N, C-alpha and C positions, 0 to 999 in steps of 0.2 A: 750529203749522199744523194744521188737520184736513183730512184727505181727504174731498173731497164729490164728488157727482154733480150736474151741471147738465143738466136736460133742456130741449129746444127744442121749440116747436110752430109750426106754420102758415109764415107767410113766414120767421121767422127760421131754422127748420130748412131751409127751401128755399135760403136764401142761402149758409149755411155747409155745407150738404151733411152733415150729421150729426144724429143724434137726441140725442146727449147728449155731454158732455166730463167727464172726471174732472179734478179739479185740487186744489190745496191752498190754502186760505184761512182767516183767523180771523174776518172778517166778511163779510157780504153784499157791502158796497161793495168790499171787497178782490177778492171773486171777480168781480165786474163789471170791475174794473180788469184782472184777469188776462185774462179772456175777450176784452176788446178789445185788449190786446197780442197774444193769439193770433189774433185774426180782426178786424182795424181796421175791416172792414165795418161791425161791430156798433156803433161809436162813434155813428155818425148815427142809429142805430136806437134805442138804448138811453138816451144820455145828452144833455143839452143842452149849450149852448156852455161853460157854467160848470161842466160834469162833474156836474151835479146829474141823478138818474135821472128819466127822463120819466114823467109822471103817467098817461099812458094805457095802459101796460104793467102787467100784473099780475104780481108777483113773489111767489113762494112758497117758504117753508122748511117741508119736511114737511108739505104740504098747508095751511099756514096763511099767509094774507097778512101781508106784513111790515108792512104798516100797523098791524096788530093786535100785532105784536111790538115790536122796537125800530127799526123803519124800516130804513134802509140800514146802520145801525149794528148790525143783528142779529148777535149772536155765533154763530159756526158751531162744531159739534162734529163728531168723526169720524163718518162715515156719514150725515151729513145729505143730504137730497135737495132740491135747489133746482129751481123750475121757472119758465120766464119765458114768459108768453102775450103776444103782441102785441094791439094793439087790433083788434076785429072789426068790420067793417062789413057792412052788408045793405042791402037795399032791394027 
């Protein structure tokens, strides 16, 4: 397991009252599972009923969108920085 930092932005940061969390995980999906255990409010925000990650969020590992890596199965290594951006609306 790798120790990583997960940074939060906008509405997610407001809901869990912190800018970041350090945790240990070997894949991006495992990191999401751990986050949900730590903060159950995030389940509704980040995953669908079948526990697949919601498409309208942006998930980054070291500044790269996981869509261009290995998706939710992206492996993590010590010191990686994850970021989760909620959808943005405007008008």
